[in-house]
C-alpha positions as CSV (number, residue, x, y, z in Angstrom):
1,M,-116.2,2.6,-46.9
2,F,-115.4,-0.9,-48.1
3,V,-112.9,0.5,-50.6
4,R,-111.1,2.6,-48.0
5,D,-110.9,-0.4,-45.6
6,L,-109.5,-2.6,-48.4
7,A,-106.9,0.1,-49.3
8,S,-105.9,0.3,-45.7
9,V,-105.4,-3.4,-45.4
10,L,-103.4,-3.5,-48.6
11,T,-101.2,-0.6,-47.4
12,R,-100.5,-2.3,-44.1
13,T,-99.7,-5.6,-45.9
14,R,-97.3,-3.8,-48.2
15,F,-95.7,-2.0,-45.3
16,R,-95.2,-5.3,-43.4
17,R,-93.7,-6.9,-46.5
18,Y,-91.4,-3.9,-46.9
19,C,-90.4,-4.2,-43.3
20,L,-89.8,-7.9,-43.6
21,Y,-87.8,-7.3,-46.8
22,A,-85.8,-4.6,-45.1
23,L,-85.1,-6.7,-42.0
24,G,-84.1,-9.6,-44.2
25,S,-81.7,-7.4,-46.2
26,I,-80.2,-6.0,-43.0
27,G,-79.9,-9.6,-41.7
28,V,-78.1,-10.6,-44.9
29,L,-75.8,-7.6,-44.7
30,C,-75.0,-8.3,-41.0
31,L,-74.4,-12.0,-41.8
32,S,-72.2,-11.0,-44.7
33,A,-70.3,-8.5,-42.5
34,V,-69.7,-11.2,-39.9
35,L,-68.5,-13.6,-42.5
36,V,-66.2,-11.1,-44.1
37,F,-64.9,-9.8,-40.8
38,G,-64.4,-13.4,-39.7
39,Y,-62.5,-14.1,-42.8
40,Y,-60.1,-11.2,-42.1
41,M,-59.8,-12.4,-38.5
42,S,-58.9,-15.9,-39.5
43,P,-55.4,-17.3,-40.1
44,T,-53.9,-16.6,-43.5
45,A,-52.9,-20.3,-44.0
46,S,-52.9,-23.6,-42.3
47,S,-49.1,-23.8,-42.3
48,E,-47.3,-24.0,-38.9
49,E,-44.2,-22.5,-40.4
50,L,-42.7,-19.9,-38.0
51,V,-42.0,-16.4,-39.3
52,S,-39.5,-14.2,-37.5
53,I,-40.9,-10.7,-36.9
54,T,-39.1,-7.8,-35.3
55,I,-41.1,-4.9,-33.9
56,A,-38.8,-2.0,-33.3
57,P,-39.2,0.2,-30.2
58,G,-41.5,3.1,-30.9
59,S,-43.5,1.4,-33.6
60,N,-47.2,2.5,-33.8
61,T,-50.2,0.4,-34.6
62,T,-50.1,1.2,-38.3
63,T,-46.5,0.3,-38.6
64,I,-47.0,-3.0,-36.8
65,A,-50.1,-3.8,-38.9
66,D,-48.3,-3.1,-42.2
67,H,-45.3,-5.2,-41.1
68,L,-47.5,-8.1,-40.3
69,A,-49.5,-7.8,-43.5
70,T,-46.3,-7.6,-45.6
71,N,-45.2,-10.9,-44.1
72,N,-48.7,-12.5,-44.8
73,L,-49.5,-13.0,-41.1
74,I,-52.7,-11.0,-41.3
75,R,-55.1,-10.4,-44.1
76,S,-55.9,-6.8,-43.5
77,S,-54.0,-3.9,-42.0
78,L,-57.3,-2.0,-41.6
79,V,-59.0,-4.8,-39.7
80,F,-55.9,-5.2,-37.5
81,R,-56.2,-1.5,-36.5
82,L,-59.9,-1.8,-35.9
83,V,-59.5,-4.8,-33.6
84,V,-56.7,-3.1,-31.7
85,R,-59.0,-0.1,-31.2
86,Y,-61.9,-2.2,-30.2
87,R,-59.8,-4.1,-27.6
88,G,-58.2,-0.9,-26.4
89,I,-54.7,-2.3,-26.5
90,G,-53.0,0.2,-28.8
91,T,-50.5,1.3,-26.0
92,K,-49.9,-2.3,-24.9
93,L,-48.3,-3.7,-28.0
94,R,-44.6,-4.3,-27.2
95,A,-41.5,-4.1,-29.2
96,G,-39.4,-7.3,-29.6
97,N,-38.6,-10.3,-31.7
98,Y,-41.5,-12.7,-32.3
99,Q,-41.9,-16.2,-33.8
100,L,-45.4,-16.2,-35.3
101,S,-47.0,-18.8,-37.6
102,R,-49.5,-18.2,-40.3
103,D,-52.0,-20.6,-38.7
104,M,-52.5,-18.1,-35.9
105,S,-55.6,-15.9,-35.9
106,L,-55.4,-12.2,-35.7
107,N,-56.4,-12.2,-32.0
108,Q,-53.8,-14.8,-31.2
109,I,-51.2,-12.7,-32.9
110,L,-52.3,-9.7,-30.9
111,D,-52.1,-11.7,-27.7
112,E,-48.5,-12.6,-28.4
113,I,-47.5,-9.1,-29.2
114,K,-49.3,-7.8,-26.1
115,K,-47.6,-10.4,-24.0
116,G,-44.2,-9.5,-25.4
117,Q,-41.2,-11.7,-26.4
118,I,-38.4,-9.2,-26.1
119,T,-34.8,-10.1,-26.8
120,Y,-32.6,-7.9,-24.8
121,Q,-29.1,-6.6,-25.5
122,T,-26.6,-5.1,-23.1
123,F,-24.1,-2.3,-23.4
124,T,-21.4,-1.9,-20.8
125,V,-19.7,1.5,-20.5
126,P,-16.5,1.6,-18.4
127,E,-15.9,4.5,-16.1
128,G,-13.8,7.4,-17.4
129,K,-14.3,6.9,-21.2
130,T,-14.8,9.9,-23.3
131,A,-18.0,10.4,-25.3
132,K,-16.1,9.6,-28.5
133,A,-14.7,6.4,-27.1
134,I,-18.2,5.3,-26.0
135,A,-19.4,5.9,-29.6
136,E,-16.6,3.7,-30.9
137,L,-17.4,1.1,-28.3
138,W,-21.1,1.1,-29.5
139,E,-19.8,0.2,-33.0
140,T,-17.2,-2.4,-31.9
141,S,-20.0,-4.0,-29.8
142,D,-22.0,-4.5,-33.1
143,L,-24.9,-2.4,-31.8
144,G,-24.7,0.2,-34.6
145,T,-22.3,2.8,-36.1
146,A,-20.2,5.3,-34.2
147,E,-21.7,8.0,-36.4
148,S,-25.3,7.2,-35.3
149,F,-24.2,7.3,-31.7
150,I,-22.4,10.7,-32.2
151,E,-25.5,12.0,-34.0
152,A,-27.7,11.0,-31.1
153,M,-25.3,12.6,-28.6
154,Q,-25.6,15.9,-30.5
155,S,-29.5,15.9,-30.4
156,P,-30.6,19.5,-29.5
157,E,-33.6,18.0,-27.7
158,L,-31.5,15.8,-25.4
159,L,-28.9,18.5,-24.8
160,Q,-31.6,20.9,-23.8
161,K,-33.4,18.4,-21.5
162,Y,-30.4,16.8,-19.7
163,I,-27.3,18.9,-19.9
164,P,-27.0,21.9,-17.5
165,E,-24.8,23.9,-19.8
166,G,-26.4,22.6,-22.9
167,V,-23.1,22.2,-24.8
168,S,-22.1,18.6,-24.8
169,V,-23.0,15.2,-23.3
170,E,-19.4,14.7,-22.3
171,G,-19.5,13.8,-18.6
172,Y,-23.2,13.0,-18.5
173,L,-23.2,9.6,-20.2
174,F,-23.3,7.7,-16.9
175,P,-21.0,4.6,-17.1
176,S,-22.9,1.4,-16.3
177,T,-24.4,-1.7,-18.0
178,Y,-27.6,-0.9,-19.9
179,K,-30.2,-3.4,-20.9
180,F,-32.5,-2.6,-23.8
181,A,-34.7,-4.3,-26.4
182,E,-32.8,-5.6,-29.4
183,G,-33.0,-3.1,-32.2
184,S,-33.1,-0.1,-30.0
185,T,-31.6,3.0,-31.6
186,A,-28.5,4.8,-30.4
187,R,-30.7,7.7,-29.4
188,T,-32.7,5.5,-27.1
189,V,-29.6,4.3,-25.3
190,V,-28.1,7.8,-25.1
191,R,-31.3,9.0,-23.5
192,M,-31.1,6.1,-21.0
193,M,-27.5,7.1,-20.1
194,L,-28.4,10.8,-19.7
195,S,-31.5,9.9,-17.7
196,E,-29.4,7.7,-15.4
197,S,-26.9,10.5,-14.8
198,E,-29.7,12.9,-14.0
199,K,-31.3,10.3,-11.6
200,R,-28.0,9.8,-9.8
201,W,-27.6,13.5,-9.2
202,D,-30.2,13.7,-6.4
203,E,-31.1,16.5,-4.0
204,T,-28.5,15.4,-1.5
205,L,-25.6,15.7,-4.0
206,A,-27.0,19.1,-5.2
207,E,-26.9,20.4,-1.7
208,E,-23.4,19.1,-1.1
209,A,-22.2,20.8,-4.3
210,E,-23.9,24.1,-3.3
211,A,-22.2,23.9,0.2
212,L,-18.8,23.7,-1.6
213,G,-19.7,26.6,-3.9
214,F,-19.7,24.4,-7.0
215,T,-22.4,23.8,-9.7
216,R,-23.2,20.3,-10.9
217,H,-21.3,20.9,-14.1
218,E,-18.2,21.9,-12.1
219,I,-18.4,18.8,-9.9
220,I,-18.8,16.5,-12.9
221,T,-15.8,18.3,-14.6
222,L,-13.6,17.8,-11.5
223,A,-14.9,14.2,-11.1
224,S,-13.9,13.4,-14.7
225,I,-10.3,14.6,-14.0
226,I,-10.2,12.6,-10.7
227,E,-11.4,9.5,-12.6
228,R,-8.6,9.7,-15.0
229,E,-5.9,10.4,-12.4
230,A,-6.8,7.9,-9.6
231,A,-5.0,4.6,-9.8
232,S,-7.6,3.0,-7.4
233,K,-10.8,3.9,-5.7
234,E,-8.9,4.3,-2.4
235,E,-7.0,7.2,-3.9
236,I,-10.0,9.1,-5.1
237,P,-10.7,11.2,-1.9
238,I,-7.0,12.2,-1.4
239,I,-6.6,13.2,-5.1
240,S,-9.8,15.2,-4.8
241,G,-8.3,16.8,-1.7
242,V,-5.2,17.8,-3.7
243,F,-7.2,19.4,-6.5
244,H,-9.5,21.2,-4.0
245,N,-6.4,22.6,-2.3
246,R,-5.1,23.9,-5.6
247,L,-8.5,25.4,-6.7
248,K,-8.9,27.1,-3.3
249,D,-5.4,28.7,-3.6
250,N,-6.0,29.6,-7.2
251,W,-3.2,27.3,-8.5
252,R,-3.2,25.6,-11.8
253,L,-4.4,22.0,-11.6
254,Q,-1.6,20.7,-13.9
255,A,-3.5,17.5,-14.6
256,D,-2.0,15.5,-17.5
257,P,-5.3,14.0,-18.6
258,T,-6.7,17.4,-19.4
259,V,-3.8,17.9,-21.9
260,L,-4.4,14.5,-23.4
261,Y,-8.0,15.4,-23.9
262,A,-7.1,18.7,-25.5
263,L,-4.8,16.8,-27.9
264,G,-7.4,14.3,-28.9
265,E,-6.3,11.4,-26.6
266,P,-3.0,10.4,-28.3
267,K,-1.7,6.9,-27.3
268,R,1.7,8.1,-26.0
269,L,3.4,9.8,-23.1
270,L,3.1,13.6,-23.0
271,T,6.1,15.7,-24.0
272,R,7.2,19.0,-22.7
273,A,5.9,20.6,-25.9
274,D,2.5,19.1,-25.3
275,L,2.2,20.9,-21.9
276,A,2.4,24.2,-23.8
277,Y,-0.4,23.2,-26.2
278,V,-2.9,26.1,-26.3
279,S,-6.3,25.0,-25.3
280,P,-8.9,26.0,-22.6
281,Y,-8.6,22.4,-21.5
282,N,-4.9,22.6,-20.8
283,T,-4.7,23.0,-17.0
284,Y,-0.9,23.6,-17.2
285,L,-1.7,26.9,-18.9
286,N,-5.0,27.8,-17.4
287,K,-6.1,28.2,-13.8
288,G,-9.2,26.6,-12.4
289,L,-11.3,23.9,-14.0
290,P,-11.5,23.4,-17.8
291,P,-14.7,24.4,-19.6
292,G,-16.2,20.9,-19.2
293,P,-15.6,17.3,-18.3
294,I,-12.8,15.3,-20.1
295,G,-14.6,12.0,-19.8
296,N,-17.6,10.3,-18.1
297,P,-16.9,9.7,-14.4
298,G,-18.4,7.0,-12.3
299,M,-20.2,7.5,-9.0
300,A,-17.1,7.0,-6.8
301,S,-15.3,9.9,-8.5
302,I,-18.4,12.1,-8.4
303,L,-18.7,11.5,-4.6
304,G,-14.9,12.0,-4.3
305,A,-15.2,15.4,-6.0
306,L,-18.0,16.3,-3.5
307,R,-16.2,14.8,-0.4
308,P,-12.5,15.5,-0.7
309,E,-10.2,14.3,2.0
310,E,-8.8,17.1,4.2
311,T,-5.1,17.0,3.4
312,E,-2.0,19.3,3.2
313,F,-0.9,17.7,-0.1
314,Y,-0.6,19.8,-3.2
315,Y,1.3,17.4,-5.5
316,F,1.3,13.7,-6.5
317,V,3.2,11.6,-8.9
318,A,2.6,8.1,-10.2
319,T,4.9,5.4,-8.9
320,D,5.8,2.1,-10.6
321,E,3.7,0.2,-8.0
322,G,0.5,1.4,-9.6
323,K,-0.1,4.1,-7.0
324,H,0.7,7.7,-6.3
325,H,3.1,9.4,-4.0
326,F,1.7,12.6,-2.4
327,S,3.8,15.6,-1.4
328,K,3.2,18.8,0.5
329,T,5.9,20.8,-1.2
330,L,7.3,21.2,-4.7
331,A,10.8,20.3,-3.4
332,E,9.5,17.0,-2.0
333,H,7.6,16.4,-5.2
334,N,10.6,17.0,-7.4
335,R,12.8,14.8,-5.2
336,M,10.3,11.9,-5.5
337,R,10.1,12.4,-9.3
338,R,13.9,12.0,-9.5
339,V,13.8,8.9,-7.4
340,I,11.1,7.3,-9.6
341,K,13.1,8.3,-12.7
342,R,16.3,6.7,-11.4
343,K,14.4,3.5,-10.6
344,R,13.0,3.3,-14.1
345,A,16.4,4.0,-15.6
346,L,17.9,1.1,-13.6
347,T,15.1,-1.2,-14.5
348,H,15.6,-0.5,-18.2
349,T,19.4,-1.1,-18.1
350,R,19.1,-4.5,-16.5
């Protein structure tokens, strides 16, 4: 009996010792983990030197962590990702340009990136420019290469999502001033322009087009021609009225800008030979609208295409006053052309 009791006491004592030992070991491990984790959470140096960091739009947590670690702003990419997950801010880290110092803790760096210090750029696209001209403008604005913009414009995903006919972005790059984070790709900006075009084409405009018997693509195509022809916004409704009259009566539009587009936009006046250039975009040869837009029209021209002025005019010719003269008959039109030609000849001989 005594022996059994003694054995029981010794067993309990060993168990307690084992438990105490185990608890002590766990405590040491926990303390070590806290110290190690604290080390990785701490600043990488005491230096207040600022380091410029750019986080590109679309960067994920791993990309950001690796970028910070490469620049010695954090000690561990893994710990950075763990803390981001623990704080639940993975979707709140913002692209932009940051000035960070190496005496900032990991949490301080996260707070800065979450807060956002975005440097914005702007890209202004004038009304009427072709898609190719917009790509060239992207390059001359030092935002990227024309090739990258053209590549973005040809993205099958964007064409399928935003373009009714799915053929080309021509006509759907809405002219406006766009603001975006520095470092944004051409694809991001092309998407913004296409999205803006889609947003502007609301239910009211769709209903107006349907009432006229036109699709969105046809209205945008007509608007692109009006945009190139109109000398001022005041002329847009009447020029639209002329084109609607011609379309209704199955006449050729005979719009010079369509020939220029077909020829690749030469920087010169059209010749008689140019008017015979074979192309589906040449409205001197083909009746009706061309296959698609010849540029990217603004809202005034789109509304003009939808809301033509009721008129009896079928012709117009540019005058030297920066306007157009409108005529009901071909005889009147030709007479006005001769008058303008004589005026120009007299001006050149003086």
